[in-house]
N, CA, C, O and CB atoms as a CASP TS submission, in Angstrom:
PFRMAT TS
TARGET T0000
AUTHOR 0000-0000-0000
METHOD Language model
MODEL 1
PARENT N/A
ATOM      1  N   MET     1       6.244   7.568  17.821  1.00  0.00           N
ATOM      2  CA  MET     1       6.046   6.349  17.132  1.00  0.00           C
ATOM      3  C   MET     1       6.217   6.701  15.340  1.00  0.00           C
ATOM      4  O   MET     1       5.194   6.945  14.700  1.00  0.00           O
ATOM      5  CB  MET     1       4.427   5.741  17.628  1.00  0.00           C
ATOM      6  N   ARG     2       7.260   6.696  14.812  1.00  0.00           N
ATOM      7  CA  ARG     2       7.885   6.887  13.769  1.00  0.00           C
ATOM      8  C   ARG     2       7.108   5.787  12.590  1.00  0.00           C
ATOM      9  O   ARG     2       6.684   6.074  11.471  1.00  0.00           O
ATOM     10  CB  ARG     2       9.460   6.687  14.129  1.00  0.00           C
ATOM     11  N   TRP     3       7.102   4.422  13.314  1.00  0.00           N
ATOM     12  CA  TRP     3       6.463   3.211  11.870  1.00  0.00           C
ATOM     13  C   TRP     3       5.171   3.785  12.374  1.00  0.00           C
ATOM     14  O   TRP     3       4.406   3.838  11.411  1.00  0.00           O
ATOM     15  CB  TRP     3       6.670   0.938  11.904  1.00  0.00           C
ATOM     16  N   ARG     4       4.794   4.081  13.080  1.00  0.00           N
ATOM     17  CA  ARG     4       3.157   4.250  12.818  1.00  0.00           C
ATOM     18  C   ARG     4       2.835   5.396  11.553  1.00  0.00           C
ATOM     19  O   ARG     4       1.876   5.264  10.792  1.00  0.00           O
ATOM     20  CB  ARG     4       2.352   4.884  14.415  1.00  0.00           C
ATOM     21  N   ASP     5       3.730   6.438  11.484  1.00  0.00           N
ATOM     22  CA  ASP     5       3.472   7.625  10.693  1.00  0.00           C
ATOM     23  C   ASP     5       3.859   7.591   9.245  1.00  0.00           C
ATOM     24  O   ASP     5       3.554   8.273   8.268  1.00  0.00           O
ATOM     25  CB  ASP     5       4.132   8.715  11.289  1.00  0.00           C
ATOM     26  N   ARG     6       5.086   5.963   9.567  1.00  0.00           N
ATOM     27  CA  ARG     6       5.209   5.632   7.694  1.00  0.00           C
ATOM     28  C   ARG     6       4.321   4.927   7.371  1.00  0.00           C
ATOM     29  O   ARG     6       4.163   4.726   6.167  1.00  0.00           O
ATOM     30  CB  ARG     6       6.467   4.834   7.026  1.00  0.00           C
ATOM     31  N   PHE     7       3.061   4.046   8.740  1.00  0.00           N
ATOM     32  CA  PHE     7       1.667   2.795   8.189  1.00  0.00           C
ATOM     33  C   PHE     7       1.113   3.850   8.123  1.00  0.00           C
ATOM     34  O   PHE     7       1.347   3.894   6.916  1.00  0.00           O
ATOM     35  CB  PHE     7       0.787   1.390   9.173  1.00  0.00           C
ATOM     36  N   LEU     8       0.681   4.598   8.265  1.00  0.00           N
ATOM     37  CA  LEU     8      -0.088   5.881   7.829  1.00  0.00           C
ATOM     38  C   LEU     8      -0.163   6.373   6.831  1.00  0.00           C
ATOM     39  O   LEU     8      -1.168   6.913   6.369  1.00  0.00           O
ATOM     40  CB  LEU     8       0.136   6.772   8.287  1.00  0.00           C
ATOM     41  N   PHE     9       1.150   6.245   6.205  1.00  0.00           N
ATOM     42  CA  PHE     9       1.424   7.023   5.210  1.00  0.00           C
ATOM     43  C   PHE     9       1.603   6.481   4.017  1.00  0.00           C
ATOM     44  O   PHE     9       1.488   6.984   2.899  1.00  0.00           O
ATOM     45  CB  PHE     9       2.338   7.670   5.457  1.00  0.00           C
ATOM     46  N   CYS    10       2.002   5.018   4.469  1.00  0.00           N
ATOM     47  CA  CYS    10       1.583   4.394   3.194  1.00  0.00           C
ATOM     48  C   CYS    10       0.446   4.010   3.004  1.00  0.00           C
ATOM     49  O   CYS    10       0.194   3.792   1.819  1.00  0.00           O
ATOM     50  CB  CYS    10       2.175   3.450   2.892  1.00  0.00           C
ATOM     51  N   ALA    11      -0.590   3.787   3.917  1.00  0.00           N
ATOM     52  CA  ALA    11      -1.780   3.303   3.771  1.00  0.00           C
ATOM     53  C   ALA    11      -2.840   4.600   3.535  1.00  0.00           C
ATOM     54  O   ALA    11      -4.024   4.453   3.840  1.00  0.00           O
ATOM     55  CB  ALA    11      -2.060   2.400   5.015  1.00  0.00           C
ATOM     56  N   GLU    12      -2.404   5.737   3.036  1.00  0.00           N
ATOM     57  CA  GLU    12      -3.045   6.730   2.537  1.00  0.00           C
ATOM     58  C   GLU    12      -2.605   6.716   1.340  1.00  0.00           C
ATOM     59  O   GLU    12      -3.194   7.490   0.586  1.00  0.00           O
ATOM     60  CB  GLU    12      -2.950   7.877   3.150  1.00  0.00           C
ATOM     61  N   ALA    13      -1.712   6.062   0.862  1.00  0.00           N
ATOM     62  CA  ALA    13      -1.575   6.245  -0.578  1.00  0.00           C
ATOM     63  C   ALA    13      -1.181   4.940  -1.414  1.00  0.00           C
ATOM     64  O   ALA    13      -0.624   4.740  -2.493  1.00  0.00           O
ATOM     65  CB  ALA    13      -0.527   7.318  -0.798  1.00  0.00           C
ATOM     66  N   ILE    14      -1.772   4.089  -0.334  1.00  0.00           N
ATOM     67  CA  ILE    14      -2.381   2.595  -1.345  1.00  0.00           C
ATOM     68  C   ILE    14      -3.960   3.283  -1.405  1.00  0.00           C
ATOM     69  O   ILE    14      -4.423   3.141  -2.536  1.00  0.00           O
ATOM     70  CB  ILE    14      -2.331   0.466  -0.268  1.00  0.00           C
ATOM     71  N   TYR    15      -4.716   3.855  -0.649  1.00  0.00           N
ATOM     72  CA  TYR    15      -5.729   4.443  -0.527  1.00  0.00           C
ATOM     73  C   TYR    15      -6.132   4.861  -2.253  1.00  0.00           C
ATOM     74  O   TYR    15      -6.901   4.346  -3.064  1.00  0.00           O
ATOM     75  CB  TYR    15      -5.464   5.598   0.586  1.00  0.00           C
ATOM     76  N   LYS    16      -5.062   6.215  -2.330  1.00  0.00           N
ATOM     77  CA  LYS    16      -5.566   7.094  -3.192  1.00  0.00           C
ATOM     78  C   LYS    16      -5.368   6.211  -4.632  1.00  0.00           C
ATOM     79  O   LYS    16      -6.046   6.246  -5.659  1.00  0.00           O
ATOM     80  CB  LYS    16      -4.778   8.592  -3.061  1.00  0.00           C
ATOM     81  N   ALA    17      -4.076   5.347  -4.268  1.00  0.00           N
ATOM     82  CA  ALA    17      -4.293   4.622  -5.928  1.00  0.00           C
ATOM     83  C   ALA    17      -4.793   3.687  -5.423  1.00  0.00           C
ATOM     84  O   ALA    17      -3.926   2.831  -5.246  1.00  0.00           O
ATOM     85  CB  ALA    17      -3.027   4.168  -7.050  1.00  0.00           C
ATOM     86  N   GLN    18      -6.214   3.214  -4.918  1.00  0.00           N
ATOM     87  CA  GLN    18      -7.153   2.866  -5.039  1.00  0.00           C
ATOM     88  C   GLN    18      -8.298   3.129  -5.686  1.00  0.00           C
ATOM     89  O   GLN    18      -9.033   2.441  -6.394  1.00  0.00           O
ATOM     90  CB  GLN    18      -7.216   2.799  -4.383  1.00  0.00           C
ATOM     91  N   ALA    19      -8.336   4.771  -5.148  1.00  0.00           N
ATOM     92  CA  ALA    19      -9.337   5.737  -5.131  1.00  0.00           C
ATOM     93  C   ALA    19      -9.246   6.163  -6.755  1.00  0.00           C
ATOM     94  O   ALA    19     -10.042   6.875  -7.367  1.00  0.00           O
ATOM     95  CB  ALA    19      -9.036   7.003  -3.942  1.00  0.00           C
ATOM     96  N   GLU    20      -7.866   5.420  -7.337  1.00  0.00           N
ATOM     97  CA  GLU    20      -7.966   6.107  -8.838  1.00  0.00           C
ATOM     98  C   GLU    20      -7.909   5.534  -9.506  1.00  0.00           C
ATOM     99  O   GLU    20      -8.075   6.014 -10.628  1.00  0.00           O
ATOM    100  CB  GLU    20      -7.287   6.896  -9.339  1.00  0.00           C
ATOM    101  N   ILE    21      -7.615   3.967  -9.388  1.00  0.00           N
ATOM    102  CA  ILE    21      -7.405   2.899 -10.020  1.00  0.00           C
ATOM    103  C   ILE    21      -9.197   2.526 -10.161  1.00  0.00           C
ATOM    104  O   ILE    21      -9.869   2.531 -11.193  1.00  0.00           O
ATOM    105  CB  ILE    21      -6.268   1.818  -9.142  1.00  0.00           C
ATOM    106  N   GLY    22      -9.564   2.274  -8.995  1.00  0.00           N
ATOM    107  CA  GLY    22     -11.634   2.028  -8.988  1.00  0.00           C
ATOM    108  C   GLY    22     -12.150   3.350  -9.368  1.00  0.00           C
ATOM    109  O   GLY    22     -13.364   3.537  -9.455  1.00  0.00           O
TER
END
């Protein structure tokens, strides 16, 4: 399920971005 891998990758990227901003 590559779509799941991409979802997890994007979710992790957003999580890291929010962690840096917040």
